[in-house]
C-alpha positions in Angstrom: 18.8 -14.7 9.2 16.2 -12.0 8.2 13.7 -14.6 7.1 14.3 -16.6 10.3 13.7 -13.6 12.5 10.9 -12.2 10.6 9.1 -15.0 8.8 6.4 -14.2 6.3 2.9 -14.3 7.8 0.1 -15.5 5.5 -3.0 -13.5 6.2 -6.4 -15.2 5.9 -9.3 -13.4 4.4 -10.7 -13.0 7.9 -7.4 -11.5 9.1 -7.5 -9.0 6.2 -11.2 -8.0 7.0 -10.2 -7.5 10.7 -7.2 -5.4 9.8 -9.2 -3.2 7.4 -11.8 -2.5 10.0 -9.3 -2.1 12.9 -7.0 0.3 11.0 -10.1 2.4 10.0 -11.3 2.5 13.6 -7.8 3.6 14.9 -7.7 6.3 12.2 -11.0 7.8 13.1 -10.1 7.8 16.8 -7.2 10.2 16.2 -8.0 13.5 17.8 -11.4 12.2 18.9 -12.8 14.0 21.9 -15.5 11.8 23.3 -18.5 13.1 25.1 -18.2 10.7 28.1 -21.8 11.3 29.3 -23.2 10.3 25.9 -20.9 7.3 25.7 -22.0 6.2 29.2 -25.6 6.7 28.2 -25.2 4.5 25.2 -23.5 1.7 27.2 -26.1 2.0 29.9 -28.9 1.6 27.3 -27.0 -1.3 25.7 -27.2 -3.2 29.0 -30.9 -2.6 29.1 -32.0 -3.0 25.5 -29.0 -4.9 23.9 -29.8 -3.4 20.5 -28.9 0.3 20.0 -28.9 2.6 17.0 -26.6 5.6 17.3 -27.8 8.4 15.1 -27.1 12.0 14.2 -26.3 14.3 11.2 -23.4 13.6 8.8 -20.0 14.1 10.5 -21.4 14.2 14.0 -19.0 11.5 15.1 -21.0 8.3 14.9 -18.2 6.2 13.6 -15.7 7.5 16.2 -18.2 6.9 19.0 -18.6 3.3 17.9 -14.8 2.8 17.7 -14.4 4.4 21.2 -17.1 2.1 22.6 -15.4 -0.9 21.1 -12.2 -0.2 22.9 -13.9 0.6 26.2 -16.0 -2.6 26.0 -12.9 -4.7 25.3 -11.3 -3.4 28.4 -14.3 -3.8 30.6 -15.3 -7.3 29.3 -12.0 -9.2 29.0 -12.3 -12.1 26.6 -15.6 -11.0 25.1 -15.9 -11.3 21.3 -16.1 -7.9 19.8 -16.7 -7.6 16.1 -16.4 -4.3 14.3 -17.7 -3.6 10.8 -17.5 -0.2 9.3 -19.2 0.3 5.9 -17.0 3.3 5.4 -14.0 1.0 5.5 -15.3 -2.1 3.7 -17.6 -0.4 1.1 -19.9 -2.7 -0.9 -20.4 -5.6 1.5 -23.6 -7.5 1.3 -25.6 -8.9 4.1 -24.3 -12.4 3.2 -20.7 -11.1 3.3 -21.2 -9.9 6.9 -23.0 -13.0 8.0 -20.2 -15.1 6.6 -17.6 -13.0 8.5 -19.6 -13.4 11.7 -19.6 -17.2 11.3 -15.9 -17.2 10.6 -15.3 -15.0 13.6 -17.2 -17.5 15.8 -15.3 -20.4 14.2 -12.0 -18.7 14.8 -12.8 -18.0 18.4 -13.8 -21.7 18.9 -10.5 -22.8 17.5 -8.6 -20.4 19.8 -10.5 -22.1 22.6 -9.1 -25.4 21.4 -12.5 -26.6 20.2 -12.2 -28.9 17.2 -14.3 -27.3 14.4 -14.3 -30.1 11.9 -17.7 -30.3 10.3 -18.6 -26.7 11.2 -19.0 -25.6 7.6 -20.8 -22.5 6.2 -23.8 -23.8 4.2 -24.4 -22.9 0.6 -28.0 -21.7 1.0 -28.2 -18.0 1.9 -31.1 -18.4 4.3 -29.2 -21.2 6.1 -26.2 -18.9 6.5 -28.3 -16.4 8.4 -29.9 -19.1 10.5 -26.5 -20.4 11.5 -25.5 -17.1 13.2 -27.7 -17.7 16.2 -26.9 -21.4 16.4 -23.2 -21.0 16.2 -23.2 -18.1 18.6 -24.5 -20.3 21.4 -21.5 -22.6 21.0 -19.3 -19.8 22.5 -19.0 -19.6 26.3 -20.5 -16.3 27.6 -21.8 -15.7 24.1 -24.3 -13.1 25.5 -21.3 -10.8 26.1 -20.5 -10.6 22.4 -20.7 -7.1 21.0 -21.3 -6.4 17.3 -20.7 -2.8 16.0 -22.1 -2.0 12.6 -21.2 1.5 11.5 -22.8 3.3 8.5 -25.8 1.2 7.9 -27.3 4.1 5.8 -24.4 3.6 3.3 -25.6 0.3 2.0 -27.0 0.2 -1.6 -30.2 -1.5 -0.5 -31.9 -2.5 2.8 -31.5 -6.2 1.8 -27.8 -5.8 2.7 -28.9 -5.3 6.4 -30.8 -8.5 6.4 -28.3 -10.2 8.8 -29.4 -7.8 11.6 -32.8 -9.6 11.8 -31.1 -13.0 12.5 -28.9 -12.0 15.4 -29.5 -13.7 18.8 -29.6 -11.8 22.1 -26.1 -10.4 21.8 -25.3 -6.7 22.2 -25.4 -4.8 19.0 -24.7 -1.1 18.2 -25.4 0.2 14.7 -25.3 3.7 13.3 -27.3 5.6 10.7 -28.4 9.1 9.9 -32.0 9.9 10.9 -34.7 10.0 8.3 -33.0 7.4 6.1 -34.4 4.0 5.0 -31.8 2.2 7.1 -32.8 4.2 10.2 -36.5 3.3 9.7 -35.7 -0.4 9.1 -33.5 -0.7 12.1 -35.6 1.3 14.5 -39.2 0.6 13.3 -38.8 -2.9 12.0 -36.1 -4.3 14.3 -36.9 -2.2 17.4 -33.5 -0.9 18.0 -33.3 1.9 20.6 -32.2 5.2 18.9 -29.7 7.5 20.7 -28.9 10.8 19.0 -25.4 12.3 19.2 -25.6 16.1 19.9 -23.5 18.8 18.2 -20.5 20.3 20.0 -21.3 23.2 22.3 -19.2 26.5 22.2 -17.2 25.6 25.2 -16.1 22.3 23.7 -15.4 23.9 20.3 -13.2 26.5 21.8 -11.1 23.9 23.7 -10.9 21.7 20.6 -9.7 24.5 18.4 -7.1 25.8 20.8 -5.7 22.3 21.6 -5.6 21.3 18.0 -3.8 24.4 16.8 -1.4 24.4 19.7 -0.2 20.9 18.9 0.8 22.3 15.5 2.4 25.4 16.9 -0.4 27.7 15.7 -3.1 29.9 17.3 -5.9 32.2 16.3 -6.6 35.7 17.5 -9.5 36.1 19.8 -11.5 37.6 16.9 -10.7 34.7 14.6 -11.4 32.2 17.4 -14.8 33.8 18.0 -15.7 33.6 14.3 -15.0 29.9 14.3 -16.7 29.1 17.6 -19.9 31.0 16.8 -20.4 29.3 13.4 -23.2 26.7 13.4 -21.3 24.4 11.1 -18.3 23.9 13.4 -20.7 22.3 15.9 -20.3 19.3 13.6 -17.1 17.4 14.6 -16.2 16.4 11.0 -16.8 20.0 9.6 -14.7 21.4 12.5 -11.8 19.0 11.9 -11.7 19.7 8.1 -12.0 23.4 8.8 -9.0 23.3 11.2 -6.9 21.2 8.8 -7.5 23.9 6.2 -6.6 26.7 8.5 -3.3 25.1 9.1 -2.5 25.0 5.4 -4.2 28.0 3.9 -1.5 30.5 4.9 0.9 29.3 2.2 -1.4 30.6 -0.5 -1.3 34.2 0.6 -0.2 36.5 -2.2 3.2 37.8 -1.1 2.5 41.1 -3.0 -0.7 41.7 -1.1 -0.7 44.5 1.5 -3.1 42.4 3.6 -1.6 41.4 6.9 -1.4 37.7 7.8 -4.1 38.0 10.5 -6.4 39.8 8.0 -5.8 37.1 5.5 -6.5 34.3 8.0 -9.7 36.0 9.1 -10.9 36.4 5.5 -10.1 32.7 4.9 -12.1 31.7 8.0 -15.0 33.6 6.7 -14.6 32.0 3.3 -14.7 28.5 4.8 -17.8 29.3 6.7 -20.0 31.5 4.4 -20.5 32.3 0.8 -22.9 34.8 -0.6 -24.2 35.3 2.9 -25.1 31.6 3.2 -23.7 29.1 5.6 -21.6 26.5 3.8 -22.5 22.8 4.0 -20.0 19.9 4.3 -20.1 19.3 0.6 -19.2 22.9 0.0 -16.2 22.5 2.3 -14.9 19.6 0.3 -15.1 21.8 -2.8 -12.9 24.4 -1.1 -10.4 21.7 0.0 -10.1 20.5 -3.6 -9.9 24.1 -4.8 -7.0 24.8 -2.4 -5.0 21.8 -3.5 -5.6 22.8 -7.1 -4.2 26.3 -6.2 -1.1 24.7 -4.6 -0.4 22.7 -7.8 -0.9 25.9 -9.9 1.2 28.2 -7.7 4.2 26.0 -7.2 4.2 23.7 -10.2 2.2 25.6 -12.8 0.0 22.5 -13.1 -3.7 22.2 -13.5 -6.0 20.1 -11.3 -6.5 17.3 -13.8 -4.1 14.9 -11.9 -6.0 15.7 -8.7 -9.4 15.0 -10.2 -8.0 11.8 -11.8 -6.7 10.7 -8.4 -10.1 11.3 -6.8 -12.1 9.5 -9.5 -9.8 6.5 -9.5 -10.2 6.0 -5.7 -13.9 6.6 -5.8 -14.6 3.8 -8.3 -12.3 1.3 -6.7 -13.7 -1.4 -4.5 -12.1 -0.4 -1.2 -9.1 1.7 -2.3 -5.9 1.1 -4.2 -2.3 1.0 -3.3 -0.1 4.0 -4.0 1.8 2.0 -6.7 -1.5 1.0 -8.3 -2.8 4.6 -8.4 0.4 5.9 -9.9 0.4 3.2 -12.6 -3.3 3.6 -13.4 -3.4 7.4 -13.5 0.2 8.1 -14.7 0.5 10.9 -12.1 4.1 12.0 -11.7 5.5 10.9 -8.3 6.1 14.5 -7.3 2.5 15.6 -8.0 1.2 12.4 -6.4 3.2 13.3 -3.2 1.8 16.8 -3.2 -1.8 15.6 -3.7 -1.4 12.8 -1.1 0.1 15.2 1.5 -2.6 17.8 1.0 -5.4 15.2 1.3 -3.7 13.7 4.3 -6.7 13.8 6.6 -9.2 12.8 3.9 -7.4 9.7 2.7 -7.1 6.7 5.1 -4.7 3.8 4.7 -6.6 0.5 4.9 -4.5 -2.6 4.8 -2.0 -0.9 2.5 -4.7 0.6 0.3 -5.6 4.3 0.0 -9.3 5.1 0.4 -11.5 8.0 1.4 -11.6 8.5 5.1 -15.2 9.6 5.1 -18.0 8.5 2.8 -19.1 12.1 2.3 -16.0 12.8 0.2 -16.8 9.9 -2.1 -20.3 11.2 -2.5 -18.9 14.6 -3.4 -16.6 13.1 -6.0 -19.4 11.2 -7.6 -21.7 14.2 -7.6 -19.1 16.5 -9.1 -16.6 14.5 -11.1 -18.4 11.2 -11.9 -21.9 12.5 -12.7 -21.6 11.4 -16.3 -21.7 7.7 -17.0 -18.8 7.9 -19.5 -16.6 9.5 -16.7 -17.3 6.6 -14.4 -16.8 4.0 -17.2 -13.5 5.5 -18.2 -12.2 5.4 -14.6 -13.3 1.8 -14.2 -11.8 0.7 -17.5 -8.4 2.2 -16.5 -8.4 -0.1 -13.4 -9.4 -3.1 -15.6 -6.6 -2.3 -18.0 -4.1 -2.2 -15.2 -5.1 -5.5 -13.6 -5.9 -7.6 -16.7 -2.3 -8.6 -17.5 -1.1 -8.9 -13.9 -0.4 -12.3 -12.3 -3.4 -13.8 -10.6 -3.3 -13.3 -6.8 -5.6 -12.3 -4.0 -5.4 -8.7 -4.9 -6.3 -9.2 -8.5 -9.3 -11.4 -7.9 -10.5 -8.9 -5.3 -10.5 -5.8 -7.6 -10.4 -7.0 -11.3 -13.8 -8.9 -11.5 -15.5 -6.3 -9.3 -14.8 -3.7 -12.0 -15.9 -6.0 -14.8 -19.1 -6.6 -12.9 -19.8 -2.9 -12.4 -19.0 -2.3 -16.1 -21.6 -5.0 -16.9 -18.9 -6.6 -19.0 -20.0 -10.2 -19.3 -17.7 -11.1 -22.1 -14.7 -9.6 -20.1 -15.8 -11.7 -17.1 -15.9 -14.9 -19.2 -12.4 -14.3 -20.3 -11.2 -13.5 -16.8 -12.8 -16.7 -15.4 -10.7 -18.9 -17.7 -8.0 -18.8 -15.1 -7.1 -21.9 -13.1 -5.3 -19.8 -10.5 -8.4 -17.8 -9.7 -10.3 -21.1 -9.1 -7.6 -22.5 -6.8 -7.2 -19.3 -4.8 -11.0 -18.6 -4.5 -12.0 -22.2 -3.6 -9.2 -22.9 -1.1 -11.5 -22.1 1.7 -15.1 -22.9 1.2 -16.1 -20.6 4.1 -14.4 -17.5 2.6 -16.2 -14.7 0.9 -14.0 -15.3 -2.2 -15.8 -18.6 -2.7 -19.2 -17.0 -2.7 -18.0 -14.1 -4.9 -16.7 -16.5 -7.5 -20.1 -18.2 -7.7 -21.8 -14.8 -8.1 -19.4 -13.8 -10.9 -20.0 -17.1 -12.7 -23.7 -16.5 -12.5 -23.3 -13.0 -13.7 -21.3 -14.1 -16.8 -23.2 -17.2 -17.7 -26.5 -17.3 -15.9 -26.4 -21.0 -15.3 -23.5 -21.8 -12.9 -23.2 -25.4 -14.1 -22.5 -24.2 -17.6 -20.3 -21.4 -16.4 -18.0 -23.7 -14.3 -17.6 -26.1 -17.3 -16.8 -23.3 -19.7 -14.4 -21.6 -17.3 -12.4 -24.2 -15.6 -12.5 -27.6 -17.4 -10.6 -26.8 -20.6 -7.1 -27.0 -19.2 -6.6 -29.6 -16.4 -3.1 -30.3 -15.0 -1.4 -33.5 -16.1 0.7 -34.1 -13.0 -1.4 -36.6 -10.9 -1.4 -34.9 -7.5 -2.1 -31.5 -9.1 -4.8 -33.0 -11.3 -6.5 -34.7 -8.4 -6.5 -31.4 -6.4 -7.8 -29.4 -9.4 -10.6 -31.9 -10.1 -11.5 -31.8 -6.4 -11.7 -28.0 -6.5 -14.0 -28.0 -9.6 -16.1 -30.8 -8.1 -16.6 -28.9 -4.9 -17.6 -25.8 -6.8 -20.1 -27.8 -8.8 -21.4 -29.4 -5.6 -21.7 -25.9 -4.0 -23.9 -24.8 -6.9 -26.0 -28.0 -6.8 -24.5 -29.2 -10.1 -24.4 -32.7 -8.7 -24.4 -34.5 -12.0 -21.3 -32.6 -13.1 -19.6 -33.0 -9.7 -19.9 -36.7 -9.4 -17.5 -37.8 -12.2 -14.8 -35.3 -11.1 -14.9 -36.6 -7.5 -14.6 -40.1 -8.9 -11.6 -39.2 -11.1 -10.0 -37.5 -8.1 -10.6 -40.6 -6.0 -9.1 -42.9 -8.6 -6.0 -40.8 -8.8 -5.6 -40.5 -5.0 -5.9 -44.3 -4.7 -3.1 -44.7 -7.3 -0.8 -42.2 -5.4 -1.6 -43.1 -1.7 -3.3 -46.4 -1.7 -6.6 -47.1 0.0 -5.9 -46.1 3.6 -5.1 -42.4 3.4 -7.0 -39.3 4.8 -7.5 -37.8 1.3 -9.1 -41.0 0.1 -11.4 -41.0 3.2 -12.3 -37.4 2.7 -13.1 -37.9 -1.0 -15.3 -40.9 -0.3 -17.1 -38.8 2.3 -17.6 -36.0 -0.3 -19.0 -38.4 -2.9 -21.3 -39.9 -0.2 -22.5 -36.5 0.8 -23.2 -35.7 -2.9 -25.3 -38.8 -3.3 -27.1 -37.9 -0.1 -28.0 -34.5 -1.5 -29.3 -36.2 -4.7 -31.4 -38.6 -2.6 -29.3 -41.6 -3.7 -29.1 -43.0 -0.2 -28.3 -46.6 -1.2 -25.3 -45.5 -3.1 -24.1 -43.1 -0.4 -24.2 -45.8 2.4 -21.3 -48.0 1.3 -19.1 -45.0 0.7 -19.7 -43.6 4.2 -18.9 -47.0 5.5 -15.6 -47.2 3.5 -14.7 -43.7 4.7 -15.5 -44.7 8.3 -13.3 -47.9 8.0 -10.3 -45.9 6.6 -10.6 -43.3 9.3 -10.8 -45.8 12.1 -7.7 -47.6 10.8 -5.7 -44.4 10.5 -6.9 -42.5 13.6 -8.4 -45.1 15.9 -11.8 -44.9 17.4 -11.7 -41.7 19.4 -11.0 -39.0 16.7 -13.1 -36.1 15.4 -13.0 -37.5 11.8 -14.4 -40.8 13.0 -17.2 -39.0 15.0 -18.0 -36.8 11.9 -18.4 -39.9 9.7 -20.5 -41.7 12.3 -22.8 -38.7 12.5 -23.0 -38.5 8.7 -24.0 -42.1 8.4 -26.5 -41.7 11.2 -28.1 -38.8 9.4 -28.3 -40.9 6.3 -30.1 -43.7 8.1 -32.4 -41.1 9.6 -33.3 -39.9 6.1 -33.9 -43.5 5.0 -36.2 -44.1 7.9 -33.8 -46.7 9.5 -34.2 -45.2 13.0 -32.9 -48.4 14.8 -29.7 -48.2 12.8 -29.3 -44.4 13.2 -29.6 -44.3 17.0 -26.5 -46.3 17.9 -24.3 -44.4 15.5 -25.5 -41.1 16.9 -24.6 -42.4 20.4 -21.2 -43.6 19.3 -20.5 -40.1 17.8 -21.8 -38.6 21.0 -19.5 -40.7 23.1 -16.4 -39.7 21.1 -17.2 -36.0 21.3 -17.8 -36.2 25.0 -14.5 -38.1 25.5 -12.5 -35.7 23.4 -14.0 -32.4 24.7 -15.6 -33.4 28.0 -19.0 -32.8 26.5 -18.2 -29.1 26.0 -18.5 -29.0 22.2 -21.1 -27.7 19.7 -21.3 -31.1 18.1 -22.6 -32.6 21.3 -25.6 -30.2 21.0 -25.9 -31.0 17.3 -26.1 -34.8 18.0 -28.6 -34.3 20.7 -30.7 -32.3 18.2 -30.4 -35.3 15.8 -31.4 -37.7 18.5 -34.4 -35.5 19.3 -35.5 -35.4 15.7 -35.0 -39.2 15.6 -37.2 -39.6 18.7 -40.0 -37.4 17.2 -39.8 -39.3 13.9 -40.2 -42.7 15.7 -43.1 -41.4 17.8 -44.9 -40.4 14.7 -44.0 -43.5 12.7 -44.7 -46.1 15.4 -47.5 -44.1 17.1 -45.8 -44.5 20.5 -47.1 -42.3 23.4 -44.3 -39.8 24.0 -44.6 -40.2 27.7 -43.2 -43.7 27.5 -40.6 -43.1 24.7 -37.1 -42.0 25.6 -33.6 -42.4 24.4 -30.8 -43.5 26.7 -27.7 -41.3 26.0 -25.7 -41.9 29.2 
């Protein structure tokens, strides 16, 4: 009954990416006090310039502003595609990762609009991936209303990871970065984004924020204490102010009961301590140091424990890819559950839950941990090895292939990666969806371990092939596709043929799997320039699909289009043209002409027309194609 009422939902990689970013944005909106005038200015400029960069100092509220604008935009533009990407949530994403996510978002939206997306595949070539963004975007109705928000562009390891921004069409985009950073200069100077700076909080707003926040927790400051906090320059920074207030709520428990100092005197002294040291104003990084010091004091006072577990906790999260689950951290660090609970509770504001994983809420804390607790290479190496040792004997699943090879890569452990790659489950999970980032990551890891992907695939996945026929066929197809993806055509061909032979034994000739495999082999021959060998296979695939589906089916149209493109490449323009037209007729009938493939076929017909004009030297004024 429970399973029936609450069936298990399988999340796609795209679902997981969305959830991570959405949960992060909801977390940073807690207790956010928007400056409505600045928000209105940003949206007004967005309508004028379409490309905006929100800037300001660390902790000024750039991420929260973008999250707030996303919600506001969704309400005011019902049905518009809004894509949020927060580098603070996703960490080490490359430009290609984000481009792939955008393409998958577009494809998913098309599917929700009941548009058949067969044939809409993410290309292997990285440059082509970026070029597809603008092309695919135009397939969406009202695509100009799309809003992309990219927060924390200054957190990328290298500017190359912002390359996707240069390929965006005329959609609305809001990015964020600190001023005087390489990312800021690239986005503003090279890409001509309009910069808008967020201003610090004024004293009136600070006073209201402090009172409201403390009242919600049943606390308040004396006028003298309030004045100290309001007058401090650092508390004009929203992040500094929020951390400061969280500490004021907690610091009272550390008062020495034997002290003759009153509670008000103690709180005043602590306020001063969280604002100044040696007559110098504290910076955000100094504040994080005091947070960690306070938690260490809690462990010492109540449990007579040192801060080693706390430091281990922080180090482990810092080197993780995008956080770890509570169970994973407990197992990796061997922190006692009681101590873990104390640490987690006291770091409540600083640790965000992202799709079941615990990670730093703000990138600044990660920077602080690296600067103070991971400054030596051996400390970072030790922390990464502890994660590797935890995952290496675990059953292979999405979680393992996300974290485990990432750590091996960062340890530059090529031998460890080679051992990890000898895992058929990794192959089947990662290559299930050719459009997923897992597929591209697997290729990168193979290249890292072996250099030559063709050698790497062979060494990794061909030693143990299943014996059961259907499993064997599926496995061979996965390896063949991976070879094909990496342009290892000679290695892919025999595997596709073996798979085809098995499929024919199991299902006979007239089966969708057989047609698909024939189409794959024909596509491979086309890539190799073996057009004469590709042609009969496309024709066989077409015959099977017509017999199974009838004439008016997307698979039939796709194969007709593939065969037309083959004839175009062979220079057989008279044979290509009617096939393009047949495919066009099918798509128009299925989708009333409102489909991206219609535009694609018109493009093919246009290229065909130009080729014939050049070849036959026909004046373009008298040459035309009938398509109606």
